[in-house]
C-alpha positions in Angstrom: -0.1 0.0 0.2 1.2 3.4 -1.3 0.5 6.2 1.8 2.1 9.5 0.1 5.4 8.0 -0.8 5.7 5.6 2.1 4.9 1.7 1.6 3.2 0.4 4.4 2.7 -3.5 4.5 -1.0 -4.4 4.3 -2.2 -7.5 6.6 -5.9 -8.9 5.1 -8.8 -10.5 6.9 -10.4 -12.2 3.8 -13.4 -13.7 5.8 -14.5 -9.6 6.9 -12.7 -8.1 3.9 -11.2 -6.1 6.9 -7.2 -5.1 6.3 -5.1 -3.8 8.9 -1.8 -1.0 8.3 1.4 -2.3 9.4 4.9 -1.6 9.2 7.8 -3.1 11.4 11.0 -1.8 9.8 11.7 1.5 11.9 15.0 1.6 13.4 16.2 1.9 16.6 18.5 3.4 18.9 19.6 3.4 22.5 18.9 6.6 22.9 16.4 8.0 25.7 13.9 8.0 22.9 14.4 4.6 21.3 12.9 5.0 17.8 15.1 6.7 15.4 14.0 9.1 12.8 13.7 7.1 9.2 15.5 7.7 5.8 12.6 6.8 4.2 10.2 9.7 5.4 6.9 11.0 4.4 7.2 12.7 0.7 3.5 14.1 0.9 2.9 14.0 -2.4 0.6 17.1 -2.9 0.4 18.4 0.8 3.7 20.5 1.3 2.0 23.2 2.9 -0.2 21.4 5.6 2.1 18.1 5.9 -1.2 15.8 6.5 -1.3 12.4 6.3 -4.6 10.7 4.9 -4.7 7.1 5.9 -7.8 5.9 3.3 -10.7 4.3 4.3 -10.5 1.0 1.7 -7.3 -1.0 0.3 -8.0 -2.5 -3.3 -5.7 -5.4 -4.0 -4.9 -6.2 -7.8 -7.3 -8.1 -8.6 -9.8 -5.6 -7.6 -10.8 -7.0 -4.2 -11.6 -3.7 -1.9 -10.9 -4.3 2.1 -12.0 -1.6 4.7 -9.0 -0.4 6.6 -10.3 -1.5 10.2 -6.5 -1.0 11.9 -3.3 1.3 12.3 -0.9 -1.5 13.4 2.0 -1.7 16.1 4.3 0.6 15.4 3.2 1.4 12.1 3.9 5.4 11.8 6.7 5.2 14.2 9.8 7.7 14.1 7.9 10.1 11.1 9.0 13.3 11.6 7.4 14.8 8.6 3.7 14.8 9.7 2.4 17.3 11.3 -1.5 15.8 11.3 -3.2 12.9 10.7 -6.4 11.9 9.1 -7.8 8.5 10.6 -10.8 7.2 8.9 -14.0 6.7 10.4 -13.2 3.2 9.2 -10.5 2.5 11.9 -11.9 1.0 14.9 -8.2 -0.6 16.7 -5.4 1.6 17.5 -1.8 -0.7 18.6 0.7 -0.3 20.4 3.4 2.8 19.7 1.4 3.1 16.1 2.5 7.3 16.0 5.2 6.8 18.6 7.9 9.8 18.6 6.4 11.5 15.8 5.9 15.2 14.7 2.2 15.5 15.5 1.1 18.6 16.1 -2.5 17.6 16.3 -4.6 14.5 16.4 -8.3 13.8 16.2 -9.1 9.5 17.1 -12.7 9.5 16.1 -15.8 7.8 17.6 -15.1 4.1 15.8 -12.3 3.9 17.4 -13.0 1.2 20.3 -9.3 0.7 21.8 -6.1 2.1 21.9 -2.7 0.6 22.9 -0.1 1.6 24.5 2.4 4.8 24.3 0.2 5.2 20.6 1.4 8.8 21.0 4.4 8.6 23.5 7.5 11.0 23.1 5.7 13.0 20.7 6.9 16.6 21.4 5.1 18.5 19.5 1.4 17.6 20.3 -0.4 20.2 21.6 -3.8 18.7 21.4 -5.5 14.8 21.9 -9.2 14.7 21.1 -10.5 11.1 22.3 -13.9 9.3 22.1 -15.6 8.8 26.0 -15.9 4.8 26.4 -12.4 3.6 24.6 -10.5 1.5 26.4 -7.2 3.0 26.3 -3.5 1.0 27.1 -0.9 2.4 29.8 1.2 5.3 28.9 -0.7 6.6 25.5 1.2 10.1 25.7 4.1 9.5 27.9 6.7 12.0 27.8 5.1 13.9 25.2 4.6 17.9 25.0 2.2 19.6 27.7 -0.9 18.4 25.7 -4.5 19.6 26.3 -6.6 16.6 26.0 -10.1 16.9 25.8 -12.6 13.4 25.3 -15.9 14.1 23.7 -19.1 12.6 24.1 -20.2 11.5 20.4 -24.0 11.2 21.4 -23.6 15.3 21.7 -21.6 15.8 18.4 -23.8 15.4 15.4 -21.2 15.2 12.6 -19.5 13.0 14.6 -22.5 10.3 14.9 -23.7 10.8 11.4 -20.3 9.7 10.1 -20.0 6.5 12.3 -20.1 3.7 9.5 -22.0 0.2 9.1 -20.4 -1.8 11.5 -18.3 -4.5 10.1 -18.2 -7.6 10.4 -17.0 -10.3 12.7 -15.6 -13.6 12.2 -18.4 -15.7 13.1 -16.4 -17.7 16.0 -13.4 -15.6 18.3 -11.7 -17.3 20.9 -13.0 -15.8 24.3 -9.9 -13.5 25.2 -7.9 -14.5 28.1 -8.8 -12.0 31.1 -5.4 -11.1 33.3 -6.5 -10.2 36.8 -4.3 -6.4 37.7 -3.4 -8.0 41.7 -3.7 -11.7 43.7 -2.5 -12.8 47.0 1.2 -12.5 46.5 0.4 -8.7 45.8 -1.0 -7.5 48.8 0.5 -7.7 52.4 4.0 -8.4 51.5 5.8 -9.0 54.7 8.0 -6.1 55.6 10.8 -7.9 57.8 13.1 -5.1 59.0 15.9 -6.9 57.6 19.1 -4.9 56.7 20.3 -6.3 53.3 22.4 -3.1 52.6 25.6 -5.5 50.5 23.0 -6.5 48.4 21.8 -4.9 45.1 19.5 -6.1 42.3 18.6 -5.2 39.0 15.2 -6.2 37.5 14.4 -6.3 34.0 10.6 -6.9 33.0 9.8 -6.9 29.4 6.4 -7.1 28.0 5.9 -3.8 25.3 7.9 -5.2 22.7 8.1 -2.8 19.7 7.6 -5.4 17.1 6.7 -8.8 19.0 4.2 -9.9 20.7 4.0 -8.6 24.3 4.6 -10.6 27.3 1.6 -10.7 29.6 2.2 -9.7 33.2 5.5 -8.9 32.9 5.2 -5.4 34.5 3.5 -6.9 37.5 6.0 -9.8 37.9 9.2 -7.1 37.9 7.4 -4.0 39.9 5.9 -6.7 42.6 8.8 -9.1 43.1 10.9 -5.5 43.4 8.7 -4.8 46.5 9.9 -8.1 47.8 13.2 -7.2 47.2 13.1 -4.1 49.6 10.3 -4.8 52.0 10.7 -9.0 52.3 14.1 -8.8 52.1 15.6 -5.8 53.1 17.4 -4.6 50.1 17.3 -0.7 50.2 15.6 0.9 47.7 19.0 2.4 46.0 20.3 -0.7 45.8 17.1 -2.1 43.6 17.0 -1.1 39.6 13.8 -1.6 37.9 13.9 -1.6 34.5 10.5 -1.5 32.6 10.4 -2.4 28.7 14.4 -1.8 28.6 16.5 -1.8 25.0 19.3 -3.2 24.4 21.2 0.3 25.4 19.6 0.1 29.0 20.4 -3.2 29.9 23.8 -3.1 28.8 24.1 0.2 31.0 22.7 -1.6 33.8 25.6 -4.2 33.4 28.6 -1.8 33.7 26.5 0.0 37.1 27.3 -3.7 38.5 30.2 -4.3 37.6 31.4 -0.8 39.1 29.4 -1.6 42.5 30.7 -5.2 42.6 34.6 -3.0 42.4 33.5 -0.8 45.0 32.0 -3.1 47.4 35.5 -5.6 46.7 33.4 -9.3 47.7 30.6 -8.0 50.1 28.1 -8.1 47.6 25.1 -10.3 47.1 23.8 -9.9 43.4 20.4 -10.6 42.5 19.2 -10.5 38.7 15.7 -10.9 37.7 14.4 -10.9 34.1 10.7 -11.1 32.9 10.2 -11.4 29.1 11.1 -13.0 25.8 13.9 -15.1 24.8 15.0 -16.2 21.5 17.5 -19.1 20.4 19.7 -18.5 17.6 18.4 -21.0 15.4 22.1 -21.3 13.9 23.6 -22.5 16.7 21.1 -22.4 19.4 22.3 -19.9 21.4 19.7 -18.4 24.3 19.4 -14.5 24.4 17.3 -12.4 26.3 15.2 -10.0 24.2 15.4 -6.2 24.4 12.0 -4.6 23.9 13.4 -3.5 20.4 14.7 -6.4 18.9 12.1 -8.6 17.3 14.5 -11.9 17.6 16.4 -11.5 14.2 18.9 -9.2 15.3 20.4 -11.9 18.0 23.6 -9.4 17.4 21.2 -6.6 19.5 19.9 -9.6 22.4 22.0 -10.2 25.4 22.9 -13.1 25.3 23.1 -15.6 28.3 26.6 -16.8 27.8 27.4 -13.3 28.1 25.6 -12.7 30.7 26.8 -15.4 32.7 30.3 -14.6 31.7 30.2 -10.5 32.8 28.2 -12.2 36.6 31.0 -15.1 37.1 33.2 -12.1 36.9 32.0 -10.1 39.7 34.0 -10.3 42.8 30.6 -10.7 44.9 29.2 -13.3 47.6 27.0 -14.8 45.6 25.0 -14.2 42.5 21.5 -15.3 41.8 19.7 -15.2 38.8 15.9 -15.7 38.1 15.1 -16.1 34.7 11.2 -16.3 33.9 11.6 -16.7 30.2 11.7 -19.9 27.6 14.7 -20.0 25.1 12.7 -22.1 22.8 11.4 -19.6 20.5 7.5 -19.7 22.5 5.5 -16.8 23.3 4.4 -16.6 27.4 1.6 -18.7 26.8 0.7 -19.8 23.4 2.1 -18.8 19.9 5.3 -18.6 18.7 7.7 -15.7 18.1 8.4 -14.1 14.2 11.6 -14.8 14.6 11.6 -18.2 15.4 11.2 -21.4 12.7 7.2 -21.9 14.3 8.4 -24.8 16.0 9.6 -24.6 19.7 13.0 -25.3 20.1 16.2 -26.7 22.3 18.5 -24.1 23.7 21.6 -24.1 24.1 22.5 -24.1 28.0 24.9 -22.3 29.7 26.9 -23.5 32.4 27.0 -20.3 35.3 30.2 -19.4 36.4 31.6 -17.8 39.8 29.4 -17.7 42.9 26.0 -18.3 40.8 22.9 -20.1 41.1 20.2 -19.6 38.3 16.5 -20.3 38.4 15.3 -20.5 35.4 11.0 -21.6 34.2 11.6 -23.9 31.4 13.5 -26.9 30.1 14.2 -27.8 26.8 12.0 -26.5 24.7 9.2 -26.2 26.7 6.6 -22.2 27.0 6.6 -20.4 30.0 3.7 -19.7 30.8 0.9 -16.9 32.5 -0.8 -17.7 35.3 -3.9 -15.1 34.1 -6.2 -15.5 37.1 -2.7 -14.5 39.3 -1.9 -11.4 36.6 1.3 -13.5 37.3 4.0 -15.7 35.1 3.0 -18.8 36.5 7.1 -19.0 37.8 7.2 -15.6 39.5 3.6 -16.3 41.4 5.0 -19.3 43.0 8.7 -17.5 43.2 6.5 -15.1 44.9 4.1 -16.9 46.7 7.2 -19.0 48.8 9.1 -15.9 49.8 5.4 -14.4 51.3 5.0 -18.0 53.3 8.8 -17.6 54.3 8.5 -13.8 54.8 12.1 -14.1 52.7 13.9 -16.5 55.3 13.9 -19.6 52.9 17.1 -21.7 51.6 18.1 -22.0 47.8 17.5 -25.9 48.3 14.0 -25.6 49.8 13.0 -22.7 47.3 14.4 -24.1 44.1 11.7 -27.9 44.8 8.6 -25.7 45.6 8.6 -23.6 42.3 9.8 -26.7 40.4 6.9 -29.0 41.7 3.6 -26.4 42.5 4.7 -24.9 38.6 4.8 -28.0 37.1 2.0 -29.3 38.6 -0.3 -26.1 37.6 0.8 -25.9 34.8 -0.5 -29.9 33.5 -4.0 -28.9 35.4 -4.2 -25.4 34.0 -2.3 -25.3 30.4 -2.6 -29.4 29.7 1.4 -28.7 29.1 4.5 -29.6 31.0 6.8 -26.6 32.1 9.6 -27.5 34.4 11.7 -24.9 36.4 15.5 -25.8 36.9 18.0 -24.8 39.2 21.4 -24.4 38.2 24.3 -23.7 40.1 28.1 -23.3 39.2 30.7 -25.5 39.4 32.0 -24.1 42.4 28.6 -23.7 44.0 27.3 -27.1 43.5 28.0 -28.4 47.3 26.9 -25.5 48.6 23.8 -23.8 46.8 20.7 -25.5 48.3 22.0 -24.2 52.0 22.0 -20.7 50.2 19.6 -17.6 51.4 18.9 -14.5 50.3 
């Protein structure tokens, strides 16, 4: 599809004759605003003065079939700096995450037909002054975070005749749709978190919670996982707030910088520090050699050079002069999503990844083994692995040795996954050779 000089991918739903605009070919860097200005900028054919992009209501294929555009997909226009205004047609019902992220938009009016809008749709739009939204629509998180001082207005469609009259005919939906999974916003492990008064001032934690990816499906509940684990680190384990770094939706550059910080901390404490690393997000295998990687939000998995390899992570952590290094990975490295389906970079079938050996004074707790999938626990609002990790910390008020913790997580997750998901998920604990004899007696 051609929109004023810029080519977009069109995803067609032949059953309902609908289309979605999608463009995953945007470029990312690791600066504060992660979407880099594109080289393929809008040419604004015939619209040089107003710099307005008009999205058409329909798309016609070469064979003459006409589809109604109902969706503006994830990051479709992200990074465009040559568009001051956009006209969204009344055929659109959904605007997905990051659709207009980091653009030069000045003013936007979302039509009343849009029923849902994803996360950070207008985030980092520094020139955006006016945003009009219909009342009653479903809105994601941080829709206009880090944008200008925006005047946001919600209008009532029934009170605006011109808008009500322009509402298009109802677009047919598939006859049979799977009931969407509802994820709880909180559960028993999010409430009444034990405050023990412990002093763990020589402990340091990096918590990475990657939920909202720019070009692959989100990791449901990852943000809740990271935020709640942070509270346990502080309130239950007694780690000072300044010693805990929580990264939400982290880029490769941010993950790298945190590891650099940890290296400086370990050097300053000269063997007296305890390190905790927690990660909830996508993992991905390199299909050529099976190497496993943690996936930053600005990577689809096709470019493992800009993903964080477990081999690199273990080498860096193993080189730290620390009393102990504890790693929790609520991720799988088979190419699967958290739940069902495969990442776009995977082969369509799950694959076993190359195991990496922990080094130094390290113990690694992982949510899965082999080609298994790490599942969410929808009714608890957490990853299945993380839920039982938090549950044991709550029950014991953090006074639990690693052997007991590992046995508990493996037993409970394995049983619950078979009952709820009807598929296996088997957490594992892997100590380094140095810690092989002593790890079960370790504690936080």
